[in-house]
N, CA and C atoms as an extended XYZ file, in Angstrom:
375
Properties=species:S:1:pos:R:3:atomname:S:1:resname:S:1:resid:I:1 pbc="F F F"
N        98.486      -35.886      -20.114 N   MET     1
C        99.350      -35.958      -19.010 CA  MET     1
C        98.681      -36.856      -18.002 C   MET     1
N        99.237      -38.048      -17.643 N   ASN     2
C        98.472      -39.106      -16.781 CA  ASN     2
C        99.304      -39.200      -15.446 C   ASN     2
N        98.579      -39.261      -14.425 N   PHE     3
C        99.240      -39.575      -13.092 CA  PHE     3
C        98.482      -40.749      -12.439 C   PHE     3
N        99.012      -41.387      -11.506 N   ALA     4
C        98.524      -42.424      -10.619 CA  ALA     4
C        98.824      -41.889       -9.013 C   ALA     4
N        97.797      -42.154       -8.340 N   LEU     5
C        97.934      -41.959       -6.906 CA  LEU     5
C        98.055      -43.205       -6.241 C   LEU     5
N        99.156      -43.435       -5.392 N   GLU     6
C        99.316      -44.693       -4.737 CA  GLU     6
C        99.180      -44.598       -3.386 C   GLU     6
N        98.343      -45.672       -2.719 N   HIS     7
C        98.174      -45.617       -1.321 CA  HIS     7
C        99.451      -46.079       -0.541 C   HIS     7
N        99.998      -45.104        0.206 N   VAL     8
C       101.366      -45.246        0.747 CA  VAL     8
C       101.449      -46.532        1.580 C   VAL     8
N       100.617      -47.002        2.215 N   GLU     9
C       100.792      -48.112        3.130 CA  GLU     9
C       100.771      -49.439        2.535 C   GLU     9
N       100.098      -49.606        1.313 N   ASP    10
C       100.134      -50.946        0.733 CA  ASP    10
C       100.543      -50.901       -0.761 C   ASP    10
N       100.870      -49.675       -1.155 N   GLY    11
C       101.359      -49.670       -2.542 CA  GLY    11
C       100.215      -49.730       -3.713 C   GLY    11
N        99.091      -49.920       -3.448 N   ILE    12
C        98.062      -49.977       -4.434 CA  ILE    12
C        97.687      -48.681       -5.088 C   ILE    12
N        97.592      -48.838       -6.412 N   ILE    13
C        97.072      -47.460       -7.149 CA  ILE    13
C        95.609      -47.442       -6.734 C   ILE    13
N        95.146      -46.293       -6.139 N   ILE    14
C        93.942      -45.978       -5.828 CA  ILE    14
C        93.235      -45.005       -6.593 C   ILE    14
N        93.899      -44.244       -7.354 N   SER    15
C        93.298      -43.076       -8.137 CA  SER    15
C        94.195      -42.846       -9.322 C   SER    15
N        93.434      -42.286      -10.307 N   GLY    16
C        94.178      -41.969      -11.553 CA  GLY    16
C        93.727      -40.423      -12.005 C   GLY    16
N        94.589      -39.707      -12.680 N   VAL    17
C        94.378      -38.361      -13.011 CA  VAL    17
C        94.909      -38.212      -14.474 C   VAL    17
N        93.961      -37.636      -15.303 N   ASN    18
C        94.439      -37.215      -16.671 CA  ASN    18
C        94.214      -35.758      -16.758 C   ASN    18
N        95.440      -34.994      -16.912 N   ILE    19
C        95.306      -33.427      -17.133 CA  ILE    19
C        95.276      -33.378      -18.762 C   ILE    19
N        94.322      -32.877      -19.324 N   LYS    20
C        94.144      -32.907      -20.780 CA  LYS    20
C        93.732      -31.459      -21.385 C   LYS    20
N        93.669      -31.415      -22.618 N   ASP    21
C        93.254      -30.177      -23.276 CA  ASP    21
C        94.046      -28.940      -22.695 C   ASP    21
N        95.302      -29.062      -22.470 N   ILE    22
C        96.073      -28.105      -21.852 CA  ILE    22
C        96.327      -26.831      -22.895 C   ILE    22
N        95.821      -25.682      -22.653 N   ASP    23
C        95.956      -24.505      -23.519 CA  ASP    23
C        96.860      -23.575      -22.691 C   ASP    23
N        98.079      -23.463      -22.974 N   TYR    24
C        99.214      -22.659      -22.374 CA  TYR    24
C        98.801      -21.055      -22.690 C   TYR    24
N        98.262      -20.796      -23.870 N   ARG    25
C        97.973      -19.446      -24.045 CA  ARG    25
C        96.818      -18.868      -23.194 C   ARG    25
N        95.852      -19.697      -23.099 N   ARG    26
C        94.668      -19.338      -22.154 CA  ARG    26
C        94.804      -19.673      -20.757 C   ARG    26
N        95.797      -20.505      -20.526 N   GLU    27
C        96.133      -21.034      -19.086 CA  GLU    27
C        94.927      -21.752      -18.637 C   GLU    27
N        94.401      -22.612      -19.418 N   VAL    28
C        93.300      -23.525      -19.030 CA  VAL    28
C        93.619      -25.026      -19.217 C   VAL    28
N        93.064      -25.910      -18.544 N   CYS    29
C        93.248      -27.393      -18.841 CA  CYS    29
C        91.989      -28.006      -18.399 C   CYS    29
N        91.602      -29.159      -18.824 N   ALA    30
C        90.492      -30.059      -18.307 CA  ALA    30
C        91.188      -31.072      -17.414 C   ALA    30
N        90.341      -31.609      -16.630 N   LEU    31
C        90.848      -32.641      -15.706 CA  LEU    31
C        89.830      -33.888      -15.680 C   LEU    31
N        90.401      -35.067      -15.595 N   VAL    32
C        89.590      -36.225      -15.400 CA  VAL    32
C        90.273      -37.027      -14.223 C   VAL    32
N        89.433      -37.205      -13.243 N   PHE    33
C        89.983      -37.605      -11.826 CA  PHE    33
C        88.985      -38.746      -11.388 C   PHE    33
N        89.624      -39.953      -11.167 N   TRP    34
C        88.890      -40.998      -10.642 CA  TRP    34
C        89.619      -41.664       -9.449 C   TRP    34
N        88.741      -42.327       -8.597 N   ILE    35
C        89.352      -43.037       -7.419 CA  ILE    35
C        88.615      -44.289       -7.262 C   ILE    35
N        89.202      -45.264       -6.935 N   ALA    36
C        88.653      -46.599       -6.575 CA  ALA    36
C        87.410      -46.632       -5.751 C   ALA    36
N        86.291      -47.216       -5.805 N   PRO    37
C        85.215      -47.089       -4.979 CA  PRO    37
C        85.533      -47.314       -3.587 C   PRO    37
N        86.311      -48.327       -3.190 N   GLU    38
C        86.648      -48.611       -1.882 CA  GLU    38
C        87.391      -47.568       -1.034 C   GLU    38
N        87.920      -46.518       -1.839 N   TYR    39
C        88.701      -45.575       -1.233 CA  TYR    39
C        87.887      -44.188       -1.312 C   TYR    39
N        86.803      -44.221       -1.874 N   GLN    40
C        85.983      -42.970       -1.939 CA  GLN    40
C        85.393      -42.493       -0.595 C   GLN    40
N        85.218      -41.276       -0.367 N   ARG    41
C        84.633      -40.728        0.908 CA  ARG    41
C        85.412      -40.989        2.081 C   ARG    41
N        86.835      -41.070        1.968 N   GLN    42
C        87.614      -41.504        3.129 CA  GLN    42
C        88.745      -40.334        3.198 C   GLN    42
N        88.583      -39.251        2.423 N   GLY    43
C        89.617      -38.255        2.465 CA  GLY    43
C        90.602      -38.244        1.276 C   GLY    43
N        90.806      -39.489        0.893 N   TYR    44
C        91.897      -39.655       -0.141 CA  TYR    44
C        91.549      -38.940       -1.563 C   TYR    44
N        90.266      -38.859       -1.869 N   ASP    45
C        89.908      -38.234       -3.042 CA  ASP    45
C        90.173      -36.758       -2.853 C   ASP    45
N        89.629      -36.262       -1.715 N   TYR    46
C        89.887      -34.842       -1.483 CA  TYR    46
C        91.451      -34.390       -1.414 C   TYR    46
N        92.194      -35.228       -0.730 N   GLU    47
C        93.585      -34.906       -0.517 CA  GLU    47
C        94.277      -35.054       -2.022 C   GLU    47
N        93.892      -36.034       -2.839 N   GLY    48
C        94.358      -36.225       -4.018 CA  GLY    48
C        94.048      -35.091       -4.994 C   GLY    48
N        92.847      -34.643       -5.051 N   LEU    49
C        92.547      -33.589       -5.845 CA  LEU    49
C        93.196      -32.290       -5.408 C   LEU    49
N        93.461      -32.133       -4.057 N   MET    50
C        94.189      -31.032       -3.751 CA  MET    50
C        95.604      -30.952       -4.401 C   MET    50
N        96.256      -32.156       -4.180 N   VAL    51
C        97.585      -32.233       -4.961 CA  VAL    51
C        97.673      -31.919       -6.242 C   VAL    51
N        96.785      -32.511       -7.015 N   VAL    52
C        96.622      -32.216       -8.501 CA  VAL    52
C        96.361      -30.870       -8.895 C   VAL    52
N        95.448      -30.196       -7.942 N   CYS    53
C        95.244      -28.797       -8.274 CA  CYS    53
C        96.439      -27.782       -8.158 C   CYS    53
N        97.074      -28.275       -6.848 N   LYS    54
C        98.358      -27.492       -6.521 CA  LYS    54
C        99.430      -27.604       -7.708 C   LYS    54
N        99.473      -28.882       -8.183 N   TYR    55
C       100.427      -29.179       -9.383 CA  TYR    55
C        99.881      -28.284      -10.676 C   TYR    55
N        98.705      -28.316      -11.057 N   ILE    56
C        98.278      -27.674      -12.219 CA  ILE    56
C        98.375      -26.265      -12.028 C   ILE    56
N        98.060      -25.726      -11.061 N   ILE    57
C        98.150      -24.258      -10.778 CA  ILE    57
C        99.622      -23.632      -10.619 C   ILE    57
N       100.265      -24.460       -9.644 N   GLY    58
C       101.622      -24.093       -9.408 CA  GLY    58
C       102.716      -24.450      -10.410 C   GLY    58
N       102.704      -25.567      -10.996 N   GLU    59
C       103.832      -26.138      -11.952 CA  GLU    59
C       103.498      -25.887      -13.352 C   GLU    59
N       102.098      -26.187      -13.718 N   LEU    60
C       101.870      -25.938      -15.156 CA  LEU    60
C       101.258      -24.474      -15.215 C   LEU    60
N       101.220      -23.718      -14.273 N   ARG    61
C       100.828      -22.252      -14.335 CA  ARG    61
C        99.520      -22.076      -14.943 C   ARG    61
N        98.398      -22.744      -14.735 N   MET    62
C        97.242      -22.702      -15.263 CA  MET    62
C        96.475      -21.704      -14.402 C   MET    62
N        95.465      -21.011      -15.065 N   GLN    63
C        94.643      -20.021      -14.203 CA  GLN    63
C        93.289      -20.539      -14.132 C   GLN    63
N        93.008      -21.816      -14.648 N   LYS    64
C        91.612      -22.268      -14.666 CA  LYS    64
C        91.743      -23.884      -14.949 C   LYS    64
N        90.965      -24.668      -14.055 N   ILE    65
C        90.913      -26.034      -14.342 CA  ILE    65
C        89.362      -26.312      -14.513 C   ILE    65
N        89.100      -27.101      -15.541 N   THR    66
C        87.591      -27.374      -15.912 CA  THR    66
C        87.426      -28.989      -15.828 C   THR    66
N        87.108      -29.551      -14.842 N   PRO    67
C        86.639      -30.905      -14.835 CA  PRO    67
C        85.156      -31.073      -15.182 C   PRO    67
N        84.899      -32.145      -15.687 N   SER    68
C        83.287      -32.486      -15.754 CA  SER    68
C        82.980      -33.890      -15.290 C   SER    68
N        81.984      -34.166      -15.010 N   CYS    69
C        81.391      -35.404      -14.474 CA  CYS    69
C        80.080      -35.673      -14.775 C   CYS    69
N        79.536      -36.955      -14.646 N   PHE    70
C        78.326      -37.444      -15.048 CA  PHE    70
C        77.376      -36.823      -14.016 C   PHE    70
N        76.064      -36.551      -14.477 N   GLU    71
C        75.073      -36.032      -13.429 CA  GLU    71
C        74.847      -36.943      -12.360 C   GLU    71
N        74.846      -38.202      -12.499 N   PHE    72
C        74.600      -39.166      -11.596 CA  PHE    72
C        75.818      -39.467      -10.632 C   PHE    72
N        76.717      -38.829      -10.647 N   ASN    73
C        78.017      -39.070       -9.895 CA  ASN    73
C        77.910      -38.072       -8.836 C   ASN    73
N        76.976      -38.289       -7.703 N   GLN    74
C        76.834      -37.297       -6.595 CA  GLN    74
C        78.125      -37.156       -5.793 C   GLN    74
N        78.826      -38.232       -5.621 N   ALA    75
C        79.926      -38.206       -4.766 CA  ALA    75
C        81.079      -37.247       -5.509 C   ALA    75
N        81.251      -37.233       -6.609 N   ARG    76
C        82.250      -36.457       -7.447 CA  ARG    76
C        81.772      -35.025       -7.422 C   ARG    76
N        80.450      -34.667       -7.572 N   LEU    77
C        79.996      -33.348       -7.628 CA  LEU    77
C        80.116      -32.704       -6.287 C   LEU    77
N        79.985      -33.474       -5.088 N   GLU    78
C        80.096      -33.030       -3.891 CA  GLU    78
C        81.547      -32.706       -3.617 C   GLU    78
N        82.490      -33.570       -4.010 N   LEU    79
C        83.892      -33.389       -3.963 CA  LEU    79
C        84.405      -31.988       -4.599 C   LEU    79
N        83.941      -31.828       -5.711 N   TYR    80
C        84.250      -30.629       -6.538 CA  TYR    80
C        83.839      -29.299       -5.749 C   TYR    80
N        82.468      -29.475       -5.203 N   GLN    81
C        81.909      -28.283       -4.550 CA  GLN    81
C        82.682      -28.073       -3.222 C   GLN    81
N        83.129      -29.084       -2.589 N   LYS    82
C        83.929      -28.941       -1.407 CA  LYS    82
C        85.156      -28.227       -1.734 C   LYS    82
N        85.755      -28.475       -2.893 N   LYS    83
C        87.090      -27.844       -3.365 CA  LYS    83
C        86.825      -26.509       -3.883 C   LYS    83
N        85.538      -26.005       -3.902 N   GLU    84
C        85.179      -24.592       -4.282 CA  GLU    84
C        85.052      -24.484       -5.836 C   GLU    84
N        84.853      -25.740       -6.531 N   PHE    85
C        84.642      -25.647       -7.934 CA  PHE    85
C        83.190      -25.156       -8.085 C   PHE    85
N        82.994      -24.375       -9.302 N   ILE    86
C        81.655      -23.809       -9.433 CA  ILE    86
C        81.224      -24.610      -10.729 C   ILE    86
N        79.896      -24.713      -10.666 N   GLN    87
C        79.193      -25.380      -11.928 CA  GLN    87
C        79.229      -24.190      -12.975 C   GLN    87
N        79.793      -24.465      -14.196 N   GLU    88
C        79.742      -23.621      -15.234 CA  GLU    88
C        78.763      -24.044      -16.258 C   GLU    88
N        78.236      -25.249      -16.483 N   GLY    89
C        77.437      -25.559      -17.349 CA  GLY    89
C        77.070      -27.035      -17.372 C   GLY    89
N        76.113      -27.443      -18.357 N   ILE    90
C        75.595      -28.726      -18.537 CA  ILE    90
C        75.710      -29.047      -20.014 C   ILE    90
N        76.180      -30.116      -20.261 N   LEU    91
C        76.320      -30.683      -21.594 CA  LEU    91
C        75.095      -31.605      -21.704 C   LEU    91
N        74.146      -31.397      -22.221 N   ARG    92
C        72.931      -32.159      -22.236 CA  ARG    92
C        73.047      -33.465      -23.089 C   ARG    92
N        72.563      -34.511      -22.473 N   ARG    93
C        72.561      -35.752      -23.259 CA  ARG    93
C        74.023      -36.131      -23.813 C   ARG    93
N        75.060      -35.764      -23.126 N   ASP    94
C        76.406      -35.931      -23.471 CA  ASP    94
C        77.053      -37.451      -23.375 C   ASP    94
N        76.406      -38.269      -22.518 N   ILE    95
C        77.033      -39.531      -22.260 CA  ILE    95
C        75.982      -40.640      -22.452 C   ILE    95
N        76.241      -41.693      -23.245 N   PHE    96
C        75.351      -42.783      -23.316 CA  PHE    96
C        76.004      -43.971      -22.629 C   PHE    96
N        75.040      -44.433      -21.589 N   ARG    97
C        75.567      -45.506      -20.806 CA  ARG    97
C        74.487      -46.314      -20.407 C   ARG    97
N        74.616      -47.658      -20.544 N   GLU    98
C        73.657      -48.544      -20.141 CA  GLU    98
C        72.249      -48.249      -20.738 C   GLU    98
N        72.349      -47.888      -22.111 N   GLU    99
C        71.078      -47.632      -22.905 CA  GLU    99
C        70.459      -46.381      -22.455 C   GLU    99
N        71.083      -45.526      -21.870 N   ASN   100
C        70.481      -44.127      -21.545 CA  ASN   100
C        71.379      -43.006      -21.836 C   ASN   100
N        70.851      -41.837      -22.058 N   PHE   101
C        71.757      -40.661      -22.198 CA  PHE   101
C        71.700      -39.987      -20.936 C   PHE   101
N        72.773      -39.400      -20.593 N   TYR   102
C        73.014      -38.593      -19.361 CA  TYR   102
C        73.650      -37.273      -19.579 C   TYR   102
N        73.534      -36.425      -18.830 N   ASN   103
C        74.179      -35.046      -18.963 CA  ASN   103
C        75.521      -35.127      -18.311 C   ASN   103
N        76.380      -34.161      -18.759 N   SER   104
C        77.729      -33.947      -18.004 CA  SER   104
C        77.622      -32.684      -17.399 C   SER   104
N        78.113      -32.482      -16.228 N   ILE   105
C        78.191      -31.249      -15.528 CA  ILE   105
C        79.686      -30.774      -15.650 C   ILE   105
N        79.660      -29.621      -16.075 N   VAL   106
C        81.152      -28.938      -16.300 CA  VAL   106
C        81.234      -28.041      -15.186 C   VAL   106
N        82.476      -28.286      -14.439 N   MET   107
C        82.832      -27.444      -13.373 CA  MET   107
C        83.982      -26.426      -13.682 C   MET   107
N        84.251      -25.591      -12.796 N   GLY   108
C        85.372      -24.660      -13.144 CA  GLY   108
C        86.081      -24.284      -11.777 C   GLY   108
N        87.321      -24.058      -11.666 N   LEU   109
C        88.125      -23.544      -10.676 CA  LEU   109
C        89.112      -22.524      -11.083 C   LEU   109
N        89.095      -21.319      -10.708 N   LEU   110
C        90.094      -20.358      -11.052 CA  LEU   110
C        91.102      -20.382       -9.958 C   LEU   110
N        92.288      -19.978      -10.321 N   LYS   111
C        93.509      -19.805       -9.541 CA  LYS   111
C        93.298      -19.001       -8.186 C   LYS   111
N        92.507      -17.948       -8.371 N   GLU   112
C        92.241      -17.165       -7.126 CA  GLU   112
C        91.337      -17.839       -6.190 C   GLU   112
N        90.364      -18.629       -6.685 N   GLU   113
C        89.558      -19.499       -5.888 CA  GLU   113
C        90.317      -20.617       -5.076 C   GLU   113
N        91.124      -21.177       -5.825 N   PHE   114
C        92.010      -22.199       -5.225 CA  PHE   114
C        92.849      -21.516       -4.102 C   PHE   114
N        93.520      -20.483       -4.465 N   ASP   115
C        94.439      -19.708       -3.513 CA  ASP   115
C        93.637      -19.430       -2.196 C   ASP   115
N        92.399      -18.980       -2.490 N   PHE   116
C        91.427      -18.531       -1.367 CA  PHE   116
C        91.135      -19.879       -0.553 C   PHE   116
N        90.761      -20.819       -1.247 N   HIS   117
C        90.467      -22.128       -0.525 CA  HIS   117
C        91.610      -22.568        0.230 C   HIS   117
N        92.696      -22.460       -0.126 N   VAL   118
C        93.870      -22.944        0.758 CA  VAL   118
C        94.113      -22.082        1.800 C   VAL   118
N        94.086      -20.701        1.675 N   ARG   119
C        94.070      -19.782        2.833 CA  ARG   119
C        93.121      -20.036        3.888 C   ARG   119
N        91.869      -20.182        3.377 N   SER   120
C        90.657      -20.253        4.452 CA  SER   120
C        90.773      -21.545        5.170 C   SER   120
N        91.511      -22.612        4.669 N   ARG   121
C        91.620      -23.718        5.327 CA  ARG   121
C        92.599      -23.746        6.425 C   ARG   121
N        93.449      -22.675        6.133 N   GLY   122
C        94.574      -22.562        7.110 CA  GLY   122
C        95.706      -23.575        7.093 C   GLY   122
N        95.779      -24.165        5.893 N   LYS   123
C        96.726      -25.259        5.593 CA  LYS   123
C        97.682      -24.920        4.559 C   LYS   123
N        98.937      -25.469        4.701 N   ASP   124
C        99.917      -25.372        3.636 CA  ASP   124
C        99.621      -26.489        2.618 C   ASP   124
N        98.732      -26.393        1.767 N   GLU   125
C        98.355      -27.407        0.784 CA  GLU   125
C        98.770      -27.181       -0.547 C   GLU   125
């Protein structure tokens, strides 16, 4: 299931989302989320991830979201931590890029954690 996030002011696609490995029995799915570098750390990534999580938990009825990211992607790790995702594991030497192996960090967010995050922010997100 793929989505694109469009910048409202100029109509440019700034982000993409892939909701994959959907398991309706276990109510779990994986998430791949990217944002164009020039739009990172401006709040778009946070708001985009909030919308996606709300859709996954509210509409798809998932109880857990499990994204992963490269260990060297500090901005992504910080974003997930800001959204209350918890590190659940490390897939060692999972990625081969530019002649090197890198670990993948597996994160997890439960429905209850998302609900608490929304309530604690005092927003209707």
